[in-house]
N, C-alpha and C positions, 0 to 999 in steps of 0.2 A: 443869804437865803435866796434872794432873787436870782443871783448868779447860778446857784445850784439848781433852782427850779428851771431856769432857762436851759441849762445844760441837759436836764432830764427831758424837757420837751423837745429840744433839738435832737437828742439821741433817739427818742421815740419816733419822731418824724422821719429821721434818717433811716431808722430800722424799717419803718412802714414802707418808705419809698424803695428801699433795697429789696424788701420782700415782694413788693408789687412788680418791680423790674425783673427780679429773678423768676417769679411765677410767669410773667409775660414771656420772657425769653424761653423758659422751659415749655410753655404751651406752644409758642411759635416753632420751636425746634421739633416739637412732636406733631406739627401740622395743624395747629389751632390759631385762631385770631379772634379778636372782639369786633363784631359788626356794630358800630355805633348807631347806624340807622335802625337796625332791628333790635339793638340792645341785648345781644346774646352772643355767646361764644360759638363759633363755627369752625369747621375744619377747612384748611386751605385746599387748593387743587393742584394738579400736576399736568404736565404736558410732555409726552415722549415723542422725540423726533429722530427718525432713522432714514438715511438717504443713500442713494446710489448715484454718484460715488460717495464713499465715506469721507470723513474728515472735512465736511462742509461747514461753513460758518453759519451762525444763527443770530438773527436780529429779532429781538423780542421786546415788544412794548417800548420802543424808542431807545433801546440799548443793545449793544453787542454782548452776547453771552461768551464768557471766557472759554468754555469747553466747546468742542466741535461734535458733529454727529458721529455716532449715535449718542444721544443725550436725553436724560430724564430731568426735566426742570421741575423742581419741587417748590412748595410754599408760595404758590401763586394765589393772589386774592381772586376768589371765584368771580366770573364775569367774562367780559369780552377781552380776548387776547389776540393781538395782531403779531404774526411771525413771518419771517422770510428766511428761507434756507438758500444760501447762495455760495458759489465757488467761482473763482476766476476762470473765464472761458465757457461758462454755462449760463443758461437762462435761469433766473431765480424762480423759486417756488414760493408763492405768497398766499396767505389765507388769514382770515379773521375767524376765530373759533370762540365758542362759549364754553367755559369750564364751570363745573358745579362743585359745591362743597363736598370734600371727601372723595372726589372722583378724579380719575386721570383720563385724559384724551390721548389716544395713540395714533401716530402717523408712522407706520413701520415700513411703508413702501413709497417714499418720496423719490421720484425719478427726475433727475436733472438732465435736460437736453442741451447739447452743445450749441454754443453761440459763436465760437471762434473759428468755425470751418465754413468755407465758401462752396457754392455749387460747382461741380466739375462737369463740363460738357463732354459726353462720351461719344455721341454721334449726332448727325443731323440729316435733314431731308428724308425722314422716315415717312413711308407712305401707309403701311399697314403693319399690324403687329399682333402677337399672341403672348400673353404672360403665362409661362408654363410652370411657375412655382419653383420653390427651392433655388432661388437666385438664377433662374433661367428665363430668357426672353428671346423669342424668335420674331424677326422683323424684316422688312424689305426697304431697300434704298434705291431710288431711281437716279441714274446719272446718264443723261443723253438718251440713247436707245437701249441702254443696259439696265437690267433689273437684278440686283444682287439680293440674295436671301442670306441673312446673317443670324448668328446665334451669339447671344451674350450669356456666358456660362461662368459663374464664379469669378467675376472681374475680368474675364477675357472675351474679346470679340473675335470671332472667326467667320469667314465667308463660307457658307455651305455650298452654294452653287450660283452661277450667274446665267441669266437667260437674255436673249436679244429680242427686241421688238415684241415683248410679251407683257401680259397683264396677269396679276396673281390675285387669287381669292383664298383666304383662309376659310375652309369649309366647316371644319369641326375640330375639336380637341377633346382630350380627357383630362381629368384632374388628379391622376395617380402619379406616384413618384417617378415611374418610368414613362413619363408623358409621351404620347404620340399625337400627331396632328395630321389632318387631311388637307392637302393643298390642291387647288385647281389652277393650272397654268394654261393661259389661253394665248396662242400665237396666231399669226395670220393663216396658218395651215390647219390647226385643229386645237381642241381643248384636251388636256391630259390631266389625270389625277396622280398625285404622288402621296406616299406615306412618309412622314418625317418621324424619326426616332431620336429622342434625346440621348439614349444610351449609345446608339451607333453614330449619332451626329451625321446622318446622311439622309438623302431622299431616295425612295424606291418608287420607280414608275410602275403603277398598278393598272394602267390604262388597258393594256392588252388582256390582262386577266378579266377585267370587267367586260370588255367588248366581246370576248370569246364566250362568255357565260350568261350575259344579260343583254336583252334587246332594249330594255328601258330600266333606269333606276330613278328612284325619287329622292332617297337620302342615303348618304354614306358616312359612317362614323367609326372612329377607332375604339378599340377596347382597352382594358387594363393589361391584356396579354400581348407581349411583343409579337409583332407581325400578324396580328389578328384584327380584322375589321368586320363591321356589320353593314349590310346593304338591304334597303327596303325597296320593293316594287309596289304596285297598287295594293296587293292583298297579302304579300308575304314578306317576312324578314329572314335574312340568311346570315349565318356566321361564316366568314371566309378566312381561311388561313393562307396567307400569301406565300408561306414557306414551302407548303406542299400542295397548294391549289385545292385543298379540301373545302367543299362547300356543303353546309348543313342547314336545312330548314329549321328555324327555331320558333317561329310564330306565324299564325295564319288568321286572317280576318275576312269575312265575306264583304264587309264595307271597305272602302278605300282608306288605307292607313295614311294619315296626314303627316305624322312625325313620330319618332321614337327616341328613347333615351336609355342608356345603359348605366346601371349601378350595381357593381359586383356581379352577382349571378341573377339579377333581375332585369328584365326588359319592361319598361313602361312605354306604352304607345297610345296614340290618340286617333280616334276615328269619329266621323260625323254620323249622327243619328237623330232624327226628329228635331232638327234645328238646334241641336246641342252638340258639344264635343265630349265624347266619353273617354275617360282615362282608365286604361286597363293595365294590369301587371301580370307577369308570368315569370316563373323561375325556369329559365331556358335550359339549365344544366340538368334538370330533373325530368326524365322521360314521362313520368306520370303526373306532372304538374298541370293544373288547370288554370285558366286565366281568371282573374278576380277584377271586378269592377271597383275601381278605387274612388272615383268621383266623377261628377258631371260639371263641365265648365262651359262658359260662354264661348262662342266661336270667335277666334282671334288669329291674327298672323304674327303676333308679337309676344308669345309666352316666354318668360324668363325662367331658366331652370338652374338649380344648384344641386350637385351630387357629391360635394366634398366630404360630407359627414355620412358615413355608411349607415348610420341609424335613421337618417331622414332623407327622403326625396322631397325636394321643394320646387314648387311650380307657382308662378304668378299668373293670375287671371286678371289682365289689365281692364277688361270690359266691366267686370263686376267689382273692380278695385279690391281684390282679395289675393292673399298669398296662402297657399296650402302647404303645411308641413305633414308629410305622410310617413307613417311607420308601418311597414308590412311584415307581419309575423306569419308563421305557418298556418295559423288558425283565423286570424282576423286582420282587418285594416283599420288603423287609427289615424284620424285626420284632425289636425289642429288648424284653425282658421285665424289668420291675421287680417283684420279689416283695413288693409292698406296694400296698395300695389308696390311691393317692396323692390328696391333696386340695389345692385351691388351687394348681394347677400354675402356675408363674411363671417365665418366661425372663428371664435377665439381659440387659443392653443389647446385648452381642455375640451373643446367642442361641446360645451354646455351653455354657451351664450352665442346668440346670433345677432349680428349688427346689420342694419340696413338703413336706407333713407328713401324719402319720397320727394325729391327735388329740393325741399327747403327744411326738412326735419330729419334729425338723426334719432333712431330708435335702437333698442336692443330687446331681444326676447330670451327669457330664461326657460330652459327646458324642464327644470325641476318643478316650478309652480305654474308654468304655462302663462306667464304674464309678460306683457310688453310695456316698456318704460321709455318715455321721451327723455332724451339726453340733451338735445340742443335744437334751437330753432333759429334759422338764418334768414336774412332778408334777401340774400343773393343765392342763386341756384348752386347746389352742391354737385360736383362732377364725379367724385370718387370717395371711397371710404375703405379703411383697412385697420385691423387691430394691431396694436403693438404687442409682439409675442411674449415679452418678458414682463409686461405690466398691463393692467386693465385700462389702457388708454386707447382712444380712437383718433386716428389721423385722417383728416379729410381735406379735400382740395376744392377750391373755387377758381374762377377765372383770374383772380388777382393775387391770391395767396394760398399757402398751405398751413393748416392749423392742427393743434393737438388739443383734445378735450378729455377730461376724466370721465370714465363710464360711471363710477360710483359717486353719488351725491353725498358728500361728507362735509357739512358746513359750506355748501356751495361747491361747484365744480371748477377745478383749475382749468384755465383756458388761455392758450398763448399761441403766438405766431411762430412757425418754424422757418418758413421761406417766404420772402416778400414778393414773389411773383407766382402766377397761377399755374395750374396743371390740368390736363385732360384726365389723367389717371395716375395713381400712385401705388407703390407697393414697397415692401421691406424685405431685407434679407432675413434668413431664418433666425438670426440672433437679435434682430431689431436694432442693429448698430448702423446700418446704412439705409437711407431713404432714396428710392428711385422714383423718377416721374418723367412724364412726357408733356411738353409744352409746345403750343403752336408757334411756328416761326414764319408763316406766310407762304412757304413752299413745301410745307409738310410739318413734321414734328421734330423737335430737339429732344435728345435723350440725356438726362442729367442724373447725377448722384450727389449725395451729401452725407457726410458722417454726422450722426446725431447723438452718438454716445462716446 
């Protein structure tokens, strides 16, 4: 009897344990677990990781995951999860995230930057420069008494022209795909103006045209149209076509015009009145267009202007520590104010986010909700800032290093070093694969590149 009773008890206990284990396995396989601290059944959590490049390895909570990216990791106990996505030759992407019961956290745009490439010196002893966009860079190199003007265009460097015993000043440029720039070359004999065209890759001497038609000029600027420039005198702004010598008056002001800026078919110009600087706009291609007062600024000699986004004209008022984002429609003027003297204004690829800095802080502005967000604060002065075109990352330089920081704050911002020596300015090719920068070398600037993808 005792033996039979023992067998029944043993069988019953075994059956109970089997049922408990089976139920536990079934619950766990369906994404549930028992939280002993809360004494309740809860759902597990998930983590989705997708990277560029694909097939990167995953280190999660002290163990290597068998599968590579893209990967959905299921049945995680809710709470803190540390992960690292890594691949040979690349910098790792590391974060600690918090997952919740029954929810999944998605990282679908993890971008790994190259760690196995070294900086390549492209040129040195650079004196002055203009970044023309779309992988184009115009600069000067001094050698003895010779001054060479060079163009870096899609990985090729060519000398445009060489001058003897001369000094050069980059007067103005535009930000359009067919970029043009105004250069002033000063020799012992005289000062001459030249128009540089990235399409033609040449310099056109426009000095005779200017001297024959103007006794005095205040400002000279290129337009978006090939071979067309704008010139201002004290009270007038002219459009000048150097191909046919046609000169057209496009704006007039009784007060002295201090400066002007071209954006598509709009001229914005500044003039002083009653101790202030008035900013006025006029559509110069419309004969019946009248000028509109856009805003009033404090008088300054150091306004910063950005015309890269055709929907916004941006001007920084350094005296009042403000940056104005201006939208000019046919019927009204809309002005958004950033309470910061923004530097290095840079639009993202979709042109709906504007990044900028103010020496020690990096910010971005969203055009949809008109909000500014602090991204990062540094103890050392920031020299330059640029968007990564294929990801919402910001690359910035300081005197000692070049870094990348995530724009979006998702469980903290990813922040890492790209180059271990500093730069005056940085920019990227259109695909975001090559990083370019200029660094001081004692006798000028060195020009570098580095593959980061």
